[in-house]
Structures are given as structure tokens and as C-alpha cells.
N, C-alpha and C positions, 0 to 999 in steps of 0.2 A: 666216125665217118665211114660210110659204106658205099662201095661201087655197085651200081645197078646196070647190068648188061642191057636190060630192056630199054632203058632210056639213054644209056651212055653218059650218065651223070653220077657225081658223088652225092650221096644223101647224108646231110648233117643231122646230128641229134637235135632235139628241140632246144636244149640249153644253148648250144652253139648258134642255132638260128637266131635266138633272142639276142645274143651278143652282137651278131652281124647287124641285126635290125637297129639295135641301139647305137652301134658305131656309125652305121650309115646315117641314122637320124642326126647324130651329133655332128657329122661332117656337113650334112645338109643345113643344119641350123647355123653352123659357123659360116657357111657360104652366104646364107640369107642375111645373117647379121652383118657380114662384111659388105654386102651389096647395099643394104638398106640403112646401115648406121654410118653416117659420115665421119663419126669420131673414131671408128675402128680402123686400125692399121695392122696388117699382118706383122710387120717388123717390130711393132711395139707391143701388140696385144696377144700374139699367138706364140706359144711355146713349141719348139725351141728356137724359132726364128728370133724372138725377142732377146734371148740370151746372147746369141751371136751378135746381134745389133748392139746390145749394151756393151759388150766387150770391145767391139770396134770403136764405139763412141768414146769409151773411157780412154783408150789408147790415143785417139785423136785429140781429146781434150788435154791429156797430159803433155802431148807434143806441142800443142799450141800454147799452153801455159809456160812450158820451158823456153819457148821461143819469144816470149813477150818482150824481153829487152831488145831483141832484134826487130820484131815487127812494129814496135811502137817508137823506135829511136828517132825517127824523122817526123813524128806527129807533133803538131802544134795547134793550139786553140786560136792563135792570133788574138789573144785576149787583150783588151785595153780597158783602163779605168775611166769612169765617167764622173765620179764624185770629185769634189774640191781636193786638189792635190795637197793643199796646206792643212786640211782637216785630219786630225788623228783619228784612226779607225781601228777597232778590234772586233773580229768576228770569230765565234767559237762554234764548232760543230761537235756535239757530244753524242756518241753512239752508245746506247745502252745495251745491256745483255739480258735477254730472257724476261724482260719486263712487259707484263700484259696490262692493258688499259683498265680492265675491270677491277683491278685492285688499287687503283689510284683514287684517293679521296676527291681529287679534282674532277673525276668522272662519275661521281655520285656513289662511290663505294661507302658502305655504312661505317667502316672504320676510318679513324682519323690518321691516314697514312701520309698525308701531304700537308701538314700544318704550316710549313713555311711557304711553300709554293701557293697555297690558298690565298696568302696575303701579299704575294709579290706584285708590286705595281709594275705594269708594263708587260705582264705575262699573258699570253693567249694560248688556250688549250684547244686543239683541234679534236673534235669528238668522233669523227668517222674515218679513221685512218687504218688501213690494212697493210700488212707486210706482203711482199710478193714471193717470199720464201720462208719456210720454217727452219732453215739451217743457217748457221753463222757464215759458213764458207761461201755461200752464194749471196745472202742478204747484205752483209757488210760491204763487199766489193761494189754492189750496186749503189749503196748509200755513199760510197766514196768516188763515184764516177758517173758518167752519163749513161751507163748501161742500165737496162731495165728488163723486165720480163718480155716486153715487146721487142727489144733489140739487144739481147744479151751478148751476141757474138761480137759486138763492137768492143767489148772488154779486151779482146786479144790485140787490138790495133791502136786503141786510144789510151792516153794517159789519164790520170785521175784528177779529181777536183783540185787537189793541192797544186798541180802544175798550172791550172788556169789562174789561180791566185798569184802564183809566182810570176807568170807572164804579165800580170796586171800590176806588178810592182810591190806585192806584199811579201813581207818576211813570213815564212811558213814554219809550222812546227807540228809534229805528230807524236803523241805520247799514248802508249798502250799498256794496259794492265793484263794483257794476254800474251801468250808465248808466240814468237814468230814460228811459222811453219811452212815457209817457202810458198806462200799463197799470194793471191792478188791483194790481200790486206797488207802484206809485207811490201809488195811492190809499190803500191800506191803510197803507203806510209813513208817509205824510204825516199820518195821523191821530194820530201820536205827538206828545208834548210837544216832544221834540227829535228832529230827523231830519236826515240828511245822506247824500248820494250822493257819495262821495269821488272818483269819476271825472268828475263833472259838468263841472268846469272844466278838466280835464286834456286835453292833446292826444289825438287819437284813437289814435295809435300808442303812447302812453305806458303802460307796465305799472306798476300800483300793487300793492304787496304787501298780502295780507290782514292782515298784522301792523299795518297802519295803522289797522285797525278796533279793535285792542286799546288803542291810545292813547285812542281815544274812550270805550271801556269804562272805562278807568282814571279818566278825568275824571268820568264819571257816578258811579262808585263813591266818589270823593272828595268829591262834592257833598253828601253827608250825607242822602240821601233815605232815610226809614225804610222805605218800600215802593217797590221798583224793579223794573221789567220792561224788558228789553232784547232787541231782535230784531236779529240780525246776518245779512246776506245776503252770503255770501262769493263769491269767484270760483273757489275751490277747484281743481278738476281740469279746467277748461275748456281745450279745445284753443286755442292751441298749448301743449302740456304744458310744454315746456322753459322757457317764459316765466313759469311759475307759482312758481318757486322760485329762490333765488340759487345761483350756481355752487358756493358753499361747502357747499350742502346736496345736491349731486348725488351721492348715495350709490351709486346704481345706474348703472353705465356699461357700454358707451358710450351716450350720449344725444344725440349731436351732429346726427344726421340727423333732420330734422323734417318732410320732405315726406310727405304722406299716401299712401304707397305700401306695398303688401304686402311688398316686399323690405326695407322699413325697419322691420318689425314689432319686431325686437329693440330697436332704438333708441327707438321710440315707447313700448314697454312699460316700458323702463327709466325714461324720462322720466315716464310716467304714475305709476309706483310712487314716484318721487321726490315727485310732488304729494301722494300719500297720506301719505308720510312727513312732508311739510311740514304737512299738515293735522293730523297727530298732534301735532306740536310746537305748532301754533296752539291746539288744544283744551287741551293740557296747560298752556300758559301762561295761558289763560283760567281754567282750574280753579284755578291758583295764585293768580290775582288774586281769585277768589271766596273762596278759603280765607283770604286776608289780611284779610277783613272780619269784623265781629262778627255778621254776619247769618246767619240760617238760609237756605241757598241751594240751588238746583237748576238744572241745565242739561239741555236736550234738544237733541241734534244728529241731524239726518237730511239726506239729500240729495234734490234734486228728481227726479233720475233717474240712471241709469247710462250706460254707453257701450260700443259695440262697438269692439274694437281688433284687427281682423283675426284673430279668435279661432279660426276654423276655415276649412274650404275654401270657405265662402260668401264670404269676404273682405269682411265687413261692417265699416264704419267709421263712427264718430260715433254720433249718436242722432237722434231725431225722424223715424225711418222710418215709413211708413204702417202697417207691421206691426212691433211691437216684438220684440226678442229677450230671452232670459233676462238677458243682460248689461245691457240697458237697464232691466230691471224690478227686479232684486234690489238693494236699497239698504241702507246702514248705518243703524242706529237705536240711538242711545246715550242713556242717562239717567245723569247723575251727581248725587249728593246729598251734601251736606256732612255731617260727623258730627253736627252739631247738628240738621240736618233729619231725619236717620235716627232720631235719639233722640226728637225731638218728634213725628214722624209715622211711628211704627214700623209701623202698619197699612198705610200707603201703600207703605213700603219692602218689606214682605212681599208685597203684591199685585204689585209690579213684579217681584220675584224669581219669583213663581209664574207670571207671564205671559210671561216672557222667551223661551220657546221656542214660544209659540203663534203661529199665522199672524195677521199684522196687515196691514191696508191703511193704509200710512203717512199718506196725505193725509186719510183719514177719521178718523184717530185723534189727530193732533197737537193740534188745537183743544181737544178734550175732555180730553186728558191734561194739557195745560198748565194748564187751569182747575182740574182736579182737584189737581194738584201745589200750586197756589197757594191752594187753598181758596176759590175764587170760585164763588158760587152764582148760577145763572141757569137759567131754564126752557130755555135753548138748550144747556145742558150735558147730555150723555148719557153716563152712566158706563158703559153697556154698550159704548161705543166707546173708553173710556179704559183704557190698559194700566196705569194707576196705581190701578186699582180692582179689588176682588174681584168686582165685578159685570160685568167684561169678558166679552163673549160672542164665541165664534168664529162667524163667519158667512161665507157665500160672498163671495169678493173680486171686485171689478169693475175694469174698465179704462175710462177715458173715451175714447170714440172721437172721430173728427173731427166728428161731428155732436152732440157733447156728450151722448151717450147712454151709460149704463153697460152694459158687455158683460162677460159671464162670461169667465174666462181661456181656456176651451176654445172660445170663439166669436170670438177676435180674430186667428186665423190663425197661431198659434205653430207653428213647425216641429218635426219630430221631434227634431232636435238640441237645441232649447230645452227640450222636455219632458224629455229625458234629463238635462239639467242640473238641472232641478227635482228629479228623482229622486235624482241624485247628491249634491245639497246638502241632501237631506232637507226640501225645501220642499213644502208642501201644494199639490197641483194636482188639479182646478181649485179 
């Protein structure tokens, strides 16, 4: 830099001038982007403002979560039953873990991963269901409550679906094969009459089979409750996949290499498919238990999110990435109804059959669908979100971003490969 008396200015060397020009151009482009792009927000997209915003947001969320017991204590659904009070009823909500739809034989997968469910009478598989979050800590609380990507903040003030069933006169139970972690999953689960986290007292390294949950279900069924609602939170297909099933159920081999490496993809996929096959047996056994009762019964199963398993040259693995992939979004969504239920509530059965190929946001639908199935009336039930209702409406689907804001599928950064998968699977996009 040199001072010129003649002009009264500093003269910068060419390299510095280039830097200034580039910096100025960058600022100008940022301003233009902010003005012209409606999706751009300084507090979210510009560093370091976004860092400060994220810190403030995290503190606020932690505080709101800690105050849940206080902010929700006076909440009520004012829920009432509408079904015959003398009819025995059992409803079960099964929350899967890391199960992606494209590996289910029910959805056209080339491997026979669902041999029992394929033959289950009264089972309806919904083909176009997406999760609203690729993380367990957000997806599962939405499945257990009326919260959704479109209205996530209600989670801090409203109780969960178990409370609605309790108000309607149901005995309620929540059984989980995951560890409690002072989250909304725990809060909603502990609102049940009976609840248990079967991993809570086990050593950290101990693997516990999801089948242990079935013993607890059987006990509840034998207790003689006229109205019963059970929620099961499984460990499903969580990595390490090979630990999710016994060696006797290792149908697809080789599955011995478990390191998360691209070169081990064949082994990892075999092990993952074995977890789906195991889930098939788990759900089939649960259906058999329900069939063994005199109750009118129904079960809904879906997963919190899917998983990447080195599926293409991007070499993506696991889930919870900042930008989800098709494999993390497309989840199974199954409803089973007993013969007695289908006979008693033929209109609901028909609505389910009519809605099975329509696009569904799983997290937004489960609460309303379960209440619809059980005939529970409340102002918080919205039948336009229930796939068990003729009033179900197709609407744009949203994804819950890191700032708890709903974003349209075409605004979350999905790559061309993911959109191609949507097209190939006949899923609605956006």
C-alpha cells in the first residue's frame, strides 16, 4: 500500500485490489441472494449470525423441554369414546427403528424379507409414506403426539397420544427397547398406566431382543382389560445390524463383516435385510397374539426414519445427515385389522383401502389415524390427516428442519439421485 500526495489517496497493489473486488462482489451477491431468494434468512444461512442463532435456539429448546411437566400439566384432550362400551378393544402402535420401506418385500423388494406379513389377512401396506425427520429424537415424539413438522411447537404444551386414550377410558401401556434419555419419548411414554424401558437396568453393551417386548404385551393381554392401548418402541434395524437378530435368523449371508466401510456393503446389506426379516416375524407374532383375544383389534406399524447403506457412489451411511436422502425418508406404514374389527367398522376398513396409495406424511398422520381407529373423539383429532377416514386429504408434505421449521421437499436440498428414486418408486414429489 502506497500514499500518493498528488491524489491524496492510498494506492493498493494489484493483488490487494483483486481481493477487495472479490470481497465486494461476494457481499453484493449475498445481498442480492437475500433480496431475491425468499428462502434465504440471515439468522439461518449467514455465518456467524447462524451460529449465534443456533446457540440461542438450543438453549430455548432445552428450557422448554425441561418445563414440559409444568407447561402441560393442565392440558386435556377432553377425549371421549364413541365405540360400544361393552365391546372389548385392543389397539397397538408399533414404532420401528431405522426401517426403510425399499427393503420390505411388501413394497416390491426383490428379497423375501416379509414372508409372514405378505400372507397376513387384514394387513394393508401404505406405499407412499415419508417421515418428517431423519432423527429419532424428533420423529418418535411426533409419532407419539399431535405434533408435526407443520406444528412442532405444540409438543411443549400438549400431552401425548397415550393421554388421549387414557381420557377415553383405555388402560394404557408403553414398552420400549431403547434407553430413557429425559426426552419427549420418555415424557409421553411415562404418561401410560404401565411403562417400562427394558434396557434401563441392562449393561450398556448388552443386546436385548425386541421379542422381549412381546412378553410384556402378552401379560397386558392376559390382564383382562376391556379397553387396551399399547405402544411399543422397538430397536428394529438400528446399527450394528448384526446385533439385532439371533444367528439362527441370519437368512441372508455373508453378514460377518460389520465395520462401516463401503467395501463391506454386501455384508452390511445382508445383515440389514436380516433385521427386516426379524421385524417381519416380530409383527407376525404380535398379530397372532392379538388374534388370540376376543377383542376387536388393530395395529399400526411405522418407522421413525430410514437409513443410507452405501447405496450409490455418494457412499452415504446411516441417517441424521443435515440433508436427508430418499433412503432416510421413505418408511413402511402398515395397518392390520382383525376380522372382527373389519366387520364392525367396515367404513374405516374401506377408507384405509382407498387411501393406501396416497401420499402420506407419517408423523402428521399417526396420531389422528390411531384415534380414528379407536373411535376416540376430541377437538384435537383431524380426520383430514387420518388415513383411516374418507375425509383424508392429500396435501403438500413437509420436512422438519434443524430449526424446527416445516420445509417443502423441494426446499431441503435433496439431490438428483434422490429425486430419481422418488420417481422410480412412484412417490409424489414434492
